[in-house]
C-alpha positions as CSV (number, residue, x, y, z in Angstrom):
1,M,-33.6,33.8,-1.6
2,K,-35.7,33.7,1.4
3,P,-38.0,36.7,2.1
4,I,-37.9,39.0,5.0
5,L,-40.9,38.8,7.4
6,T,-43.5,41.6,7.4
7,F,-41.6,43.6,9.8
8,K,-41.8,46.0,12.6
9,T,-38.5,47.8,14.0
10,F,-37.6,47.2,17.5
11,S,-34.7,47.6,19.8
12,R,-33.1,44.8,21.8
13,N,-35.1,45.7,24.9
14,T,-38.4,46.0,23.1
15,A,-40.9,43.0,23.3
16,L,-41.8,41.3,20.0
17,L,-43.1,37.8,19.1
18,S,-43.7,36.6,15.7
19,A,-46.3,34.0,14.9
20,L,-47.1,32.6,11.5
21,I,-50.6,32.0,10.9
22,G,-51.3,30.8,7.4
23,T,-49.2,33.1,5.2
24,A,-49.6,36.1,7.6
25,V,-47.0,37.1,10.2
26,L,-48.2,38.8,13.4
27,F,-46.0,40.8,15.7
28,N,-47.1,41.1,19.4
29,S,-45.3,42.6,22.6
30,C,-44.7,39.8,25.0
31,K,-41.0,39.6,26.3
32,N,-37.8,41.5,26.3
33,D,-36.3,40.0,23.1
34,F,-37.2,39.1,19.5
35,D,-38.6,35.5,19.3
36,N,-35.7,33.2,18.6
37,S,-37.6,30.1,19.9
38,G,-38.9,29.2,16.4
39,P,-36.6,28.0,13.5
40,G,-34.9,30.4,11.4
41,I,-35.6,33.9,12.7
42,A,-32.9,36.4,12.9
43,A,-32.7,40.2,13.8
44,L,-30.9,42.9,11.6
45,S,-30.1,46.6,12.2
46,V,-28.6,48.6,9.5
47,V,-26.3,51.5,10.0
48,N,-25.4,54.2,7.4
49,A,-21.6,54.7,7.9
50,Y,-21.2,55.8,4.2
51,P,-19.7,59.3,4.3
52,S,-22.1,61.2,2.0
53,T,-24.7,64.0,2.7
54,T,-27.3,62.2,0.4
55,P,-29.6,59.7,2.4
56,L,-29.8,56.2,1.3
57,D,-32.4,53.4,1.1
58,F,-32.0,49.9,1.9
59,Y,-33.8,46.9,0.3
60,M,-34.2,43.3,1.4
61,G,-34.9,41.7,-1.8
62,T,-37.5,44.1,-3.6
63,Q,-38.8,45.4,-0.4
64,R,-37.7,48.8,0.9
65,V,-37.2,48.5,4.8
66,N,-36.8,52.3,5.6
67,N,-39.6,54.5,5.5
68,T,-37.5,57.7,5.1
69,G,-34.0,58.2,3.7
70,L,-31.2,57.0,5.9
71,A,-28.8,59.8,6.7
72,F,-25.2,59.5,7.3
73,G,-24.7,58.2,10.9
74,Q,-28.2,57.0,11.2
75,K,-29.5,53.5,11.8
76,L,-32.4,51.2,11.3
77,Q,-33.6,49.6,14.6
78,Y,-33.5,45.8,14.6
79,F,-36.2,44.0,12.4
80,E,-36.9,40.4,11.9
81,A,-35.9,38.4,9.0
82,Y,-35.8,34.7,8.0
83,E,-32.3,33.1,8.6
84,G,-30.3,32.3,5.4
85,K,-29.1,34.4,2.5
86,H,-30.8,37.6,1.3
87,A,-30.2,40.1,-1.6
88,A,-29.4,43.4,0.3
89,K,-29.4,46.5,-2.0
90,V,-28.6,50.1,-1.1
91,T,-29.8,53.0,-3.4
92,L,-29.6,56.8,-3.2
93,S,-32.9,57.5,-1.5
94,N,-36.0,57.8,-3.7
95,S,-33.8,57.1,-6.7
96,T,-33.0,54.0,-8.8
97,T,-29.2,54.6,-8.5
98,T,-27.7,51.5,-7.0
99,L,-24.8,51.8,-4.9
100,A,-24.5,48.2,-3.8
101,N,-26.3,44.9,-4.4
102,K,-24.8,42.1,-2.4
103,T,-25.9,38.8,-0.6
104,I,-25.8,38.8,3.2
105,D,-26.2,35.6,5.3
106,L,-28.1,35.8,8.5
107,K,-28.1,33.5,11.4
108,G,-31.1,32.2,13.1
109,G,-31.5,33.4,16.6
110,I,-28.9,36.1,16.5
111,Y,-28.9,39.8,16.3
112,H,-26.8,41.3,13.5
113,S,-25.6,44.9,12.4
114,L,-25.0,45.6,8.8
115,Y,-22.8,48.6,8.4
116,L,-22.9,50.4,5.0
117,V,-19.4,51.6,4.5
118,G,-16.9,53.1,2.1
119,N,-15.7,56.3,0.3
120,T,-17.8,58.0,-2.0
121,T,-14.9,58.0,-4.6
122,D,-14.9,54.1,-4.4
123,S,-17.9,51.6,-4.2
124,L,-20.1,51.2,-1.2
125,S,-19.6,47.9,0.8
126,Y,-21.1,46.0,3.8
127,L,-19.7,45.0,7.1
128,L,-22.0,42.5,8.8
129,L,-21.4,41.7,12.5
130,D,-23.1,39.6,15.2
131,D,-24.3,41.5,18.2
132,Q,-24.1,38.9,20.8
133,P,-22.0,39.9,23.8
134,L,-22.2,38.2,27.1
135,Q,-24.2,39.9,29.8
136,P,-21.7,42.2,31.6
137,A,-21.4,42.1,35.4
138,S,-23.2,44.6,37.5
139,G,-21.8,47.9,37.1
140,N,-20.6,47.5,33.7
141,A,-21.5,48.1,30.1
142,N,-20.3,46.2,27.0
143,V,-18.4,48.2,24.5
144,R,-16.7,47.4,21.1
145,F,-14.9,49.7,18.6
146,I,-15.0,49.7,14.8
147,N,-12.9,51.8,12.5
148,L,-15.4,52.8,9.7
149,S,-13.3,55.9,8.6
150,P,-12.5,54.7,4.7
151,N,-9.3,57.0,4.4
152,S,-7.8,56.9,8.0
153,T,-4.7,55.2,9.3
154,S,-5.2,52.5,11.8
155,L,-7.1,54.0,14.7
156,S,-7.3,53.3,18.5
157,L,-10.0,54.3,20.9
158,E,-9.2,55.5,24.4
159,L,-12.1,56.1,27.0
160,T,-11.9,57.3,30.6
161,G,-10.3,54.5,32.8
162,D,-9.2,52.3,29.8
163,T,-6.5,53.3,27.5
164,T,-5.5,49.7,26.3
165,G,-8.5,47.9,25.1
166,F,-9.3,49.2,21.6
167,K,-6.1,49.5,19.7
168,N,-4.9,49.7,16.0
169,K,-7.7,48.9,13.9
170,A,-7.6,49.4,10.1
171,F,-10.8,50.4,8.1
172,K,-13.4,47.9,8.7
173,G,-11.4,46.4,11.6
174,Y,-13.2,46.0,14.9
175,T,-12.7,44.4,18.6
176,A,-14.9,42.1,20.5
177,F,-17.1,43.5,23.0
178,K,-15.4,44.3,26.1
179,P,-16.9,45.0,29.7
180,V,-16.1,48.5,31.0
181,K,-17.4,50.7,33.9
182,A,-20.8,51.9,33.6
183,A,-20.2,55.6,34.0
184,K,-19.9,59.1,32.1
185,S,-16.8,58.7,29.8
186,T,-14.8,60.7,27.4
187,F,-13.7,59.0,24.3
188,V,-10.5,59.8,22.5
189,L,-9.7,58.7,19.0
190,K,-6.0,58.5,18.1
191,N,-4.2,57.7,14.8
192,A,-1.2,55.4,13.9
193,T,1.2,58.2,15.2
194,N,-0.7,58.5,18.6
195,A,-2.0,61.9,17.6
196,T,-5.6,62.8,18.8
197,V,-7.9,63.2,15.8
198,A,-11.3,63.2,17.5
199,T,-12.9,63.4,20.8
200,R,-16.4,63.0,22.3
201,D,-17.2,64.1,25.9
202,T,-19.5,62.9,28.5
203,V,-20.9,59.7,26.9
204,N,-23.1,58.0,29.6
205,L,-22.5,54.3,29.5
206,Q,-25.4,52.8,31.4
207,N,-25.2,49.6,33.4
208,G,-26.0,46.3,31.6
209,K,-26.4,48.1,28.1
210,T,-24.3,47.3,24.9
211,Y,-22.6,50.0,22.7
212,T,-20.6,49.9,19.6
213,I,-18.3,53.0,19.4
214,W,-17.3,53.7,15.7
215,A,-15.0,56.1,13.8
216,K,-17.2,57.9,11.7
217,G,-16.3,60.0,8.5
218,L,-13.3,61.1,6.5
219,A,-9.9,61.6,8.2
220,T,-9.0,64.1,5.3
221,G,-11.2,65.7,2.7
222,G,-14.5,65.8,4.9
223,T,-17.1,68.5,5.2
224,D,-18.6,69.5,8.5
225,V,-21.1,66.7,8.0
226,T,-18.7,64.1,6.9
227,K,-15.4,64.9,8.9
228,L,-13.8,62.4,11.3
229,S,-15.8,62.0,14.5
230,I,-16.8,59.4,17.2
231,E,-20.4,57.9,16.9
232,V,-22.1,55.9,19.6
233,T,-24.4,53.3,18.6
234,S,-26.7,51.6,21.4
235,H,-27.9,48.1,21.0
């Protein structure tokens, strides 16, 4: 297994350059992306979509990546790692209780998001996606939809001005990124019988930005914290 780099978190719009000097790795602000010019560097973000009130810790190999427990709905900003296969482990925060320990495969020069998913009555699993949409035309934003509600029917997402683009996704199903008008939008989540099961008002989709909209929580049996809702993650 290849190690991760000594890392610092960053967003897609934050400048970072990784330079290897001997065995050290340095991170310097220098451009509007991570450095994918050298061989074998990937970027990874981790999103906690596991409907539990207990925070989680995420490890690459033996190294814990998060500084504090990752609560349900929170994400780790992108960090750099070598391309290839890595042991990726999730535990209850500040605990040796392991919920998942699987191998993930990262591609050099690519942004990835790893979603921690499942139902607390079953085992935790992973969904690893590439975050590489084309730049949208001026006046648009990029949006994709993922159903991460483990006990839901197939779900569809509708938003202001677009009721057709994000249809009928089962658990862990997702759409491609799609350009939509950059504007304040209302999101509506509908189940397999076309009944509205969640809404989110006044989401400001900004020009040129990229978003993942995901179904968060439990369709039935959830608490105020874990019940079905709509989450917006900016890349």
